[in-house]
N, C-alpha and C positions, 0 to 999 in steps of 0.2 A: 792646452791648461786654461780650466773651468777660474771666468771670471766670478765676480763678485757686485751678482746683473741689483742690487738695493741701493751699493752702495755704487751705483752708477747713475744706476736712476735718482733717485737722491740729488748728488752734485748738478745733477742733467733739472731735473726739475728748480732746484733753486739759480745757479744761470738761465735759466726763463724767465724766470723771473724778477727776475734782476737786470731784465733785457727791454721787461713788457715794463717797467720801473723810470728807468731810463729815456724811454721813450715818447713817455706822460701814455699809455695805455693799461686803459683800470684789470683788477683780475677778472671780472664778469665784464668786460665789451669780450668785442672781435676784431681785429688788428687782417690789417692790410698787410703784407708781410712782400710785399714787393719795401712800397713803403717803407720799411722798418729796416730791411738789406743799406735804400736807400739813409740812409739817418744814421746806421752803424759803419755809411760810411766805403760799400763796399760799390764795388762797379756790378750794378748788373746782367745779362748781354740775353738774347734770348735765339736760338738755334736752329737748323731742320737738320739735324744729322739725328738719322732716326735713329742709329744702334743706345743714346744716350740720354743715362737721367736726370741727370746734368755731373758737374765738376766744378770741386773750383784753386783756385789761383792761385799764389801766392803771385809779389811782385812789387813795384813801385808806389798799385798799388789793386789791392785783392778783389780780386775776380769771383762774381759767379757766372757759370752756361746753365741756359736751363732747355731744356727740349720742347720746343711748339708743335709737338707731335704726341704731345701726352696730354691726357686732361687737364683743365686747368686747375681740375680739386686735386690729382700729381702736381703739378704744376708747381701750386699753396707747399704741398709737401714738402718734392726735393728740395722745395730754396728753403725752408724752415732748414728742412738735414743739413747745404746742403755752410749757409749760418750758424750750424753749429757745431763745424769742421774746422770755420774758423774762428771759433768767443773761446772753444776749445783748444785750441794751437795745435793741432794736425797735421798743419804739412798738405798737400800740390792733395784729392784728391781724383779719379773719378769711377762717379759710377757709370756703369751702364746699366739697359736692361735684364734685369733679373729678377727670379724671385720676391720679394720681400717677404716668409713672411718669419713669427717670431725666433722660431729652430731656424733659418739657415743664420738670421744677423745675427742673432744671444751670441755666435760665438767670438763674436768680430767686437774688443769695444771701441776699439775707435768709433765703429759700421752704428754700436750697440745706445755710449751715452748723445752721437747726431740723432736717433731715432729716438729714443725718448728725451729729449730738447722740444723738434721739432713738435711729437705729442703739445705737451706743456704747453711751447707757446705761442701752439695755433686752439688747442681744446680746452687749455687750465678749467680742475671741475668747478671751479668758483662760476667762469663763464656758461659751461653748461648745464650747472643747478640750478643758476637763473632764468637761461635760454627753456627749461624746459616749467621751474615756476608763473611766470609773468602766460604762458601759453596752458594755465590750469594744470595739467600734462607729469608723469614719474617714467621717469624713463620703463620701466619696467614693464609697461601698460600702454605709456601713446603708441598711435598711432602712423604706420613706418613714413606716412605723408606726414604725421609732425614729424620725425623728426632729419626727411626729406626736406623739413622745411629750414630745425638748423639746421640740418650741415652744408643750406647754402648760407643761411645767415655768416655765418662760422668760416666762411669759407671753401674748406672738403666736399671731399667724396665724400656720400651716403653710408661708403664699406667703410673708409677711413673712420670715421665716426664710427660706429659701432662696433670697431672694431678694438679700439684706444677704449673706450666707455665696454670695455670688457680687461681685455688683458691689462692695460693699464691702472684703473681709475677702480678697477671692478665694481660697477657702479649694473653691469644685467648682470642673472644670470647666463648661464653656459648653453639653456632651453631659447633660455632665449633670441639670444648671436644669433643661434639656427634657426629659428624664426625667422628675423629679421633680414638671414644673411637670405634664403631660399627666395623674395622677391627680388624682381630684378626694379632700376631702378625705369627701363619706360615703361613696365606696369603704376610704377605709383607717381611718372608725367601725367600720365592713360589720365588716370585715375584725379589726379586735383585740374587739370584741363578739357576732360571731361569728351578726349578727342587724341590723337596721334600725338607724339611730339618725343621730332626724334633734333632736336636739337639742343642746348640744354636751359635751364628753365633758374629761371633767378623767384622766392615769395620773399615778395616783402610788404612788408605789414606793420600795422603801429607799435608792434615788439624791437623793430629796427634798428637800432642802432650805436653812431662809433665807431663808426665807418659810410666811404661814403658805398656806390652799388655800380661794381665793376661789373664791366657785361663787353663780349667780343660780337663781332656784325653778324648777326643774323642771330645768337640769343634772344629768348624768350622771359620777357620777362610778367611777371603774376601782381593787378598794385587792387587795393582797396576803388569803391567808383569811386570817393570820393577826392580823387588821392587826386590830382592836377602836371600834369605833366613840360613844365617849363627846357627843353631840346628837339631841335629838331633832328639831330639824330636815331630818335624813335619815331615810329608810325608810333598808330592805336590799330591789331586787326578783328577787337575787340569790347563792347559796352556795352555792362547793362549796367540796373539798378542794385549787382550788386560785384563788380568786376567789371576791372577796365586791364587786356593781356594787350602790351605789347612787342614788335620786333626792334630790333639795335637794326641799320641798316644800313651807317657809316661813325666815320670817332667821331670824337670832339666830346664834350664837358656840359652836361647840360643840369639841368633840378630840379629836382620832388618836391609837391608839397601834398601836405590834405588840408585841403577846405575848410574842412570842422572844428584842428585842432592849429596850433603852435610846433605841429612837426614841420619837417624838413631836411632834404642829402644829394647829396654834392651823388649825379650821373655819371658813372667818367665811362663810355665806350673804345674799343681799341678793335682794334684792323683784324679781320681773321686768323686766325695763323701765325703773329710776326712774328716778323725775327727783328732783330737789333738791339740797342739801345733799349733796357724794354722804360726809359728814362721818358724818350719821346715814342708811347706809342699809343697812346689818346690825343699827339699831334688829328687837326682837321684833319680831312681826305685835300689831298692837291697840296 
């Protein structure tokens, strides 16, 4: 039976924007999805089960379980997807490692609406338009490095953002989609740092606002040279008149501040491949 994807997408959009309003996040700001789940009263756990994307469980307290073995951007989307099952009362769900193409998931109404909900919750059109605007860029012409920067700001994967802009929001052409998907993330990171970067790279600039900078031990953070790091959990590995490059070395909380303005943001570092209750992921080592 063919499902009405348009109607489901509209329902998902409405619900996602309602959740944003409920947790106090503006439509043009990014969200920390793990924090949203906690505010919604849902238990969040991280597991190292290799065959799993995510699980939503009912019970005395609804619970979402994510795989620690998936990339951070994928974890964020899966977390929002499982939250979608919760808010739409779909019942218990087990999402295995599958092909997440639009073709495969569009035939299942529950999975389609959960995907649509996750996309809008993490990447509402207003937030994406604003992210390009403040950087003086347009989606159809922006360099892939700028799109990568925006994806780290929104807390999603580079490919996830591109697909969402094309399939859900119709913000870029098909030629642009294909052009951007040809570029490997490793190549983008190399272009940003001017050397090889196998670790996850997070680019923080003056346009970063609305959420903490969340990292995992060994992640790399790129900052303007005027930014001061107030944290023992990061070590500076490069500093010059233009930029500061730092690596997360231990779990815990810290702060970033701009010496030239009133800008500041919390920085939170978790253990590499953290397993356990997500609310404890930023506890200091030892």
